[in-house]
N, C-alpha and C positions, 0 to 999 in steps of 0.2 A: 347480495345486495344490488349488484348491477342489474340483475333481472328485474328488481323492483323498479328501477328507473325505466327499463324498457316497457314493463307493463303499464307504468304510470303515464307513458306517452301515448297510450292508446286513446284515440279520440282527439288529440291535440294536433291539428293539421300542420301547424308550423314546426312540429318536432317529430311527427310520426315517421318520417323517412330516415331519421338519423340512426346510425348504428353506433352506439356509445362505446368508447374505449375506457380503460381505467382512468379514474379521476384522482388527482393527487394534491401535493402540498402547495400548489400555486396560491391557495387562499391565504396562506400565511403572509404573503406579501401584500395583500389588500386589506388586512385587518379583520375584525370580527364582523358578524352579521347576525340577524335573527335566525334562530334555528329551532327546530321542533324538539320538544322535551319528551324523551321516551323513558324517563326514570321510573315510571310506574308500569312499564310494559309487562314485567314479570319478575317475581322474586325467587330466591333460591338458586338452584343450579340444574342444568339440563343433563350434565354428565361430569365425570372426573376422569382425567387422563394423567396417570402417574402423579396424582395429587393436585394437578392443576384443574381449577374449576372452569366449566363452560357455563356462562350465565343463562338463566332460563329464557331471557328475552330473545336470545339468538334463535332458540328453537321455536318459541311461540310466533315470532315474526316470520320465520321461514314457513311455518305451518299455515299462517294466515295467507301468505302469498300463494302457497300451493292450493289452498281452498279456492282462492279467487280465480286462479288459472283454470282449475277444474270446472268451476261454475261457468266461466265464459266459454269453455270448449264444449261441455256436455250439457249444461243447463240443469244439472241435478246436484244433490249433495253427494259427497263421496261415500260409496257403500261401506258398511261396517267391515266387510271382509277385506277390503283394501286399505281401510283407514289405518289399522294397526301396522301393516307392512310399510305404508308410506311414512308414518311417524317414526318408525324405527330407522327407516332409510335416512331421514333428516338427522337423527341423532348420530348415526354412523358417519354421515358426511362431516358433521361438526367434529367428531372424534378424530377422523383422519386429517382434517384440516389442522387441528391442534397438534397432532403428532408431527406434521410437516413443519409447523411453526417452531416447535421445539427443536427439531433437527436443524433448521436454519440457524437458530440461535447458537446451538452447539458448534456448528461449523463456521460461525462468524461471517455469514453472508451479509452483505450490505448494499444499499442503493444510495447513491449521492443525490442531493437535492437538485442538482443540475439535471440529472437524468430524469427525475420526476417532473421537473418543470418542462423539459422537452416533450415528455409524454402528454402532459396536460394541454400543451399548445396545439396538439394534433386533433383535439376533440371538436368536431363540427358543431355539436349542439351548443357549445359555449362560445361561439363566435357571433359577432354582429354582422350586419349586412355588408360590411366592408371586408369580411373574412378574418377579422382580428378577434383575439380572445377578449371576452367581456365578463368581468367578475359579477356584474349585476345579473346578466343573463344566466350565468352559472348558478348563482344562488337561487334564482327563480326556479330553475329546473330542479334543484335539490329540494327546495321547500315544497314544490308541487308533488314530489314523490316521497315526501316524508323521510328524508335522509339528512343527517347532520354532517357538518364539515368534519368533526372529529372521526366519525365513522369512515368517511371517505379517505381521510388521511391514513388511518390505520389499514383499511382493507386494500387500498391501492398500493401502498408500500408492500404489503404482504403479497399481493398479486405479482408485483415485479420480482420480489425475492423468490417466489415459487417458480416463476419462469426461469430464473437462473438455475435453480436446482434441476428442473426438468431438462433444460438445455445441457447442463453439465453431464447428466446421465445419458441423455440421448446422443449427444455429440461424441461421447467417448465409445459408443458402441461400434463394432465392426464385424463383418462376416468374413470367415475364411473362404478361400476359393471353392472348397468342397461344399460348404454350407450355402454359399450363394448359388452354386449350380443346382443343388438339391431344391432350394426354394424356387429357383427360376423354373425348374422342370415341373414342380407342383403347380405353379401359377399358370403355366402354359399347357398343362395336361389337357388332352382331348380324349373323350371316350366314345366308342361306337355303341349306340343304343338304338334298340327298336322297342316300341311300346304300344299298348292298347289302353284306351281310356274307357272305363265302365262308369258311366254317369248315372246318378239317381233317376234321371228321366227315363232310362230304360226299364226301371223297376217300379215306377210309380203306379199304384193301383187305385181303384175307386171303391174298394170293398168298405162295408160299413165298419165303423169303429165303435165298440161298445162303451156304455156310459162309465163303466168302472175304469177303463183305460184312460178315458178323457179326464175323469176326476183325479186319478193317480198322477197323470202328467201335470195337471194344473197345480196340484198340491206340491209337487216336487220342483216346479219351475215358476213359482209365484213372482220371482224378481223379473221375469220376462214380460209380465203383464201389469206393470206398474203404471199408474196414472202420472201425469206430469204435475209437479208441485206448482201451485198457483196461489194468487192472492186476489181478494177484492180490494180495490183501492179508490180513494178519493183524490182528486188532483185539482190544482189551480195553475193555469198557464197564462203566459203573456207572449203575444206576438207583436213584432215591430209594427205591423200594419194597424193594430189596435191603437197604438200610441200616435201613429201618423194621423189618424182620423181625429185625434183630440187636439192636435196642434192647430192653432188659428193665427196665421201670420197677419200682421197689420200692413198697410200700404208702406209705412215707414220701414218695416222690416224688409220688405221685398225690394224697396228702392236701395237700401243699404247693401243688400246682397248683390244687387245689380251693379252698384258702384264699385264694390270690392272685387267683383269678378268681371269688370267691363271687357277685359281682353278676351274672355270666352265668348263674347257676343258680337264679335267683329267678323264680317264677311271678308275673307281675303281677296285680293285682286285675282281676277281670272283672265286668261288670255286664250283666244281662239286662233289656231294656226294650222297650216298644212306642212307636210314634209315629204321629201323624196329620200328613199334609202337605197344606197348602192352598196351591196354586201361585198365583203372581201372573199374571193374564191381561193381557197387553199392558203398558200403563203404569199400570194401575189397582191400585196398591199398597194404597191405602186400603181398597178393597173387600175384598181378600184378608185384610188385617189385621182388618177388622171381622168377617168370617166366622170367622176363627181364634179371636177373642175370644168369639164366640157359642158355638162348639163347646167351647171351654175351660170356659165356664160350665156347659154340659150335663155335661161330664165331672166337674167338681167337684160337681155336683148329684146324684151317685150313679148317673149313667148308666153303663152298661157301656162301658169304654174300647175294648175290642176291637170291639164292635158299632158304636161311633161311627167307628172306623177303617175298617171295611168300608163304612160309609155315606158318609163324607166324604173319606177320604184318597185322594189321586191319585198313588199310586206303586205299585210292584210288590208291596209288602208288604200292601196293603189287604186282599187275599183272606184273609190269615192274621191279620187283626185288628191289623195294624201291627207284628207280631212282628219284632224285630231279632236275637234270639238273644243269646248272650254275646259281648260286645265288650270290647276293651281301650281305654285312653285314646288310644293312637296311632291307632286306627281312625277317630276322629272329631276332627280338629284344629279349632280355632276355637270359636265360641260354642256350637254344639251339644254338643261334648264337654265344654266348661267347665260347661255347665248339667247335663248328665247325671251327671258325676262330682262334682257338688256337692249331689246330691239324697239323700234318705233313701228306704228301701224304702216304696213306697206313695204317694210324692209324685207330684203331677202338676204339670208346669211348662210355661211358654210364654206367649205365642207367642215362638219363637226364630227369628230371620231367618237364612236361608242363601241361596245362589245359586239354590236350587230353589223357595224360597217361605217360608212360615211353618210351623214345626213345633210340635206339642204333644207332650210326652214324659211317659210314665209309667214309673217305675222299679219293676221286678218283683222283682229278686233281686240280691244281691251275693255274689260269691265272693272272699274276702279273698286277697291275695297271700301266698305262702309260699315258703320256700326248698326247693329240691329236695334231698332227702337224698343224701349221698355215694354210697350204694350204688346209687341209681337212675341216677346219671350216671357210674358207674365206667367203663363201656365208652367213653363219650365222652372221659373224661379220659385213658384209656389211649391212644386213637387220637391225641388232641391231643399228648400227651407224645411219642409215637413220631414224629409228624410234625415237631415242633419240634426234637427231638434229631437226627433223620436229616437235616434241612435243614442244621443246623450241621455235621454230619459230612460232608455232601455238599460244602459249601464248603471244609472242611479238606482233603478228598481232592483236590479240584480244585487247591488251592494246592500240595499235595505233588506231584501229577502235574506241574504246570507247573515246579516247581523241579527235579524229577528230569530232565525233558526238557531244560531249560536247561543242566543239568550234562553233558548228552550221553549219558545212560544209554540203551543200545540193546537191553537184554534185556527184551522184552515179557513173557515168562513171569515174570521176577522182579518186575516192576512189578505184575503181576496178583496174584501171591502176597502181596506185601508190603501191597498196598492193598485187597485183597479184590475185585478186578475179575473179571468174567466174560469168558472167552476165546472167540474165534470166528474164523472165516475166511470169505473170499468168493473164489470162484474167478475171477469176472469182474466187476469194478467198472468201469463205462463212464464215460468222460469225457462229462459232460453228462447222463448217464442214471442214474449210480449203480447201486445194487443193494440189494435187501432183505437183511437187515433194517435196514440203516442209512439207506436212502433216498438222496436226491440233492440235499441242501441245498447252496446255493452255498458256504457256509462250509466244508463238508466237502470239496466238490470242490476248492476252492482249496488246502486243506491236502494232500489226497492227491496232487494233481498239481503241488505246489510242487517246486522244485529240490532242497531239502534232503531231502524224503521220497522223491521219484521217482528222483533220481540219486545222492544221497549216502548213502542207506540209513538215514536217521535216523528216529526215531519222531516222528510228527506229532500235534499236539493239545495239550491236550484241546480237543475241539470239542463245543460244546453242541448237542444235537439236541432241544432243548426245555428247559423249566425243570427237568425232573426226569431228564434223561438226558444223559450225556456219554461220549465215546469217544476213545481214542487208537489210531493206526493205524501199520502198518509195511508197506511194499510189498515183496513177495517176487518179483514178476515183472512186467515192463513189456512190453506188446505195443503197439508203435507202429501207427498207422493204415497200412494197406497195401492195395494193389489186390487185390480178391477174385479168385479163379480164374474163368476164363471159364465153366466148367461151372456155377458157382454163380449166375451172373448172365445166363446165356444167354437166358432168356425175357425178362428185362428189356431186354437189348440188342435183341432182336427187336421188342419193343413200341416202343422208342425209335426204331428205324429206320423202322418203319411210320409213326410219328407224324411224323418228319422228312419222309418222302416225301409224306405227306398235306399237310403245311404247304407244301412246295415245289409240289405240284399246285395248291393253293389260290392261291398266288402266280402261277403260270402262267396259271390260269384268269382271275384278276383282270387280269393284263396283257393277255390276249386281249380281255376285256370292255372295257378301257380303249381299246384300238385301235378297236373297233367303235363305242364311244360317240363318239370323236373323228371317226369317219366318218359320224356322223349317226344311229346306233342309239339306241333308247329303253331307258332303264335298267330299266323294269318288265319288258319283254319279254326282255331279255338275262339278267336275274336269274332269271326263271322258267325259261328254257332251262337255266340252271345249277343248277336245283332249289333256288334261294335266294329270299329275299323282299326286295323293295325297300321301304325306309322312305320314305314320301312326303315331299316337300320341306316344311321348316318352318324358321323362324328360331330360331337358338340363340345364346346369349351365351358369353362366354369361360369362365364358371363353370358352365355348364348341366350338371347331372348326368344329364340324360335320354339322353345319348349317351356311349359309352365315352371315357375320358379321352384315350387315344392318338389316337382319331379327332378329338376336339375340338381337340387340339393341332395336328394336321395341317391341319384346316380353317382355323385362324387363321394358320398359317404359309404357307399357299398365297397366291398373289397375289390381289388383289381382282379380281373380274370387271369387265370394261369393256363391250366390245361383244358378248362371247360368254361363256358359262359357263366356269368353270375346272374341269377334270376331273383328279382325282388318285387315288392309292391310298395306303392307310395300313396298317401292320402293327399289329394289336391285341395286347394282353397275353396273350390266350389262344391265340395262334398264328394266328388268323384274319386274312384280308386284306379290308379294306373298300375298295370303289370308291365314290367320292363325287363329287357334282357341286355346286359352289357357284354359284348363279345370281344372287344379289343381296346387297347389304349395306345396313345402316341403323344409325343411332345410337339406342339404346334411350332411351325417355323416362322420366326420373326426377323430372319436375316434381311428381308426386303425392307424392313423399317427399323433401322438402327436407333432412331430417336425414341421409338416406342420401347425398345429393349432397354435403353438407358433410363427412361422414366420408370420402368418396372423395377430395375435394380435399386433406384433411389427409394421407391415405395416399399420394397422389401426390407431395406435397412431401417426405414422409419417405423415400419410395422413391428419389426423385431425389437427396436429400441423402445417402443411403447410398452411392449411386454416387460422389458427390464424396469421401466419406471413403475409399472403396476406391481411388479414383484417387490421392488424396493419399499413401496408404501405398505404392501401386505405384510412384509417381514417386520416393519416397524409396528404395525398393528398387533402382530402375534406376540411380540415381546412386551408390549405395554400392559400396564395394569389399568383396566378400564371399568368404570361403573356407569350405567345409564339410568336415567330417571324417566320412564315413560309417563309417569303421573304429571309431568310438567305440562302436558297438553290438556289436562282436565280443567 
């Protein structure tokens, strides 16, 4: 269920960054609220565990979420071959959850309401701008994601209880000294390995491939040549700029806006000044202050301030006689600004301390603040008025659209006429790829390929495509994914056939090299004969990134060498086959990093404890009487 909240946050900028924690009983203290009714989500049962029923809606809801995530990630429907496995996995998860709940009840685990309240107070998504929990915001999040408060109460309490069980098992686990040493040695084991990589590129040919082979490959691998599911759709959109052009403010409207926001149209007082900066050298503040006071005396003794700035000042304005130009009060916060805006024209003040050193200041000129007249800001007022009014209209149209679609209105042309929307159409909108001018946002994809829009012919939306753009859609034609004709993918098939044959040739060459190595051949010579390069022997650890991951796995799955080297092959992720020789093993020395060794010991205990938790659940599953109903997904 919490995954549903996370998925539902996709596309909501103000919540997208939040990592949600368990949500709990805090709502009890704020009374009831509007919640979504799922009473008709599913009937019957998804499974039984020792006579306890698991409601169908638990499984159907989990399946709906799984389909949505798959669609967003891959842009296709779930293949039939995987559908059954994934549905069974959902049922199995529900069964194990029910088993844990039963064990918790038997062992009288409990969670206090105080503990639950403490947990809820930590949830960033439910806090207001001041960082405090806000029940209204919490309910908004719940309703946006289709979750009721009773569901949250139940599932959050269960989550906290399950954590107690897991912690109880995990924290009671310990390793004997011998077990810890054995696991430590395994974790830090290093193996000396030499290998040669035989890539398909060494065996790729250009020979002709006959039609029969092409046809056979195409027939056996049709799922590799599927078209992308798509629809033809009609849409009606509304942009904020459309509404702005329809707003016609009167002179009275603009004058009222001007009067209401008069403070925004006042030019602040500006002052033009010069300054001299005497920086502090090292910690010798007294010397800098003494020099500043000396220069100040010169300035007040009728010396030219600009000339003194060129002579003494140590900043970028020195060449211009310390000229700062016209500045506002906000340009110089702190003592410098306080001094400057407390002076009269012609005054010389200082020394004033800042993080840069000591300043001497001379005020040259003052430009008094004044209000900008209405006529000079009329264009700004017009634009602001249009923006404000169009934003309000945009929100109203969105509400009207939502209400019309909820009523079941299916006439897109009428909606467009009544609400001033712009009509358009797209001949091919791809699942996962979308189409211009609407793009491919996940929210739009979810609406276009939803059951109500795709199969029931309803209008979908409104969908926000930005803060100033929304759209409603109606599907007019649905093209399911299907196998492309052979003529369209013939060259692709030929390329794949050649690649597969090259991979097979690399495997055969590796097998032949393996036989020769076992007969006493040398890896360097055999690799050279196969136009490959042998990597010299070196020690690698279980996490060493210097060799391919698949090879590293095979190296450590191979037996340890005893009296003679161990010779094996491994298939790499790029289709290559590696022939490798493991000659020696050793335990890596971590004595130089005791902190790393301590972290490894903690990790080993946690890993072993996780195994105990998994075994605990598996044993409960083995003893339970379970029946599952796969037809619940039909």
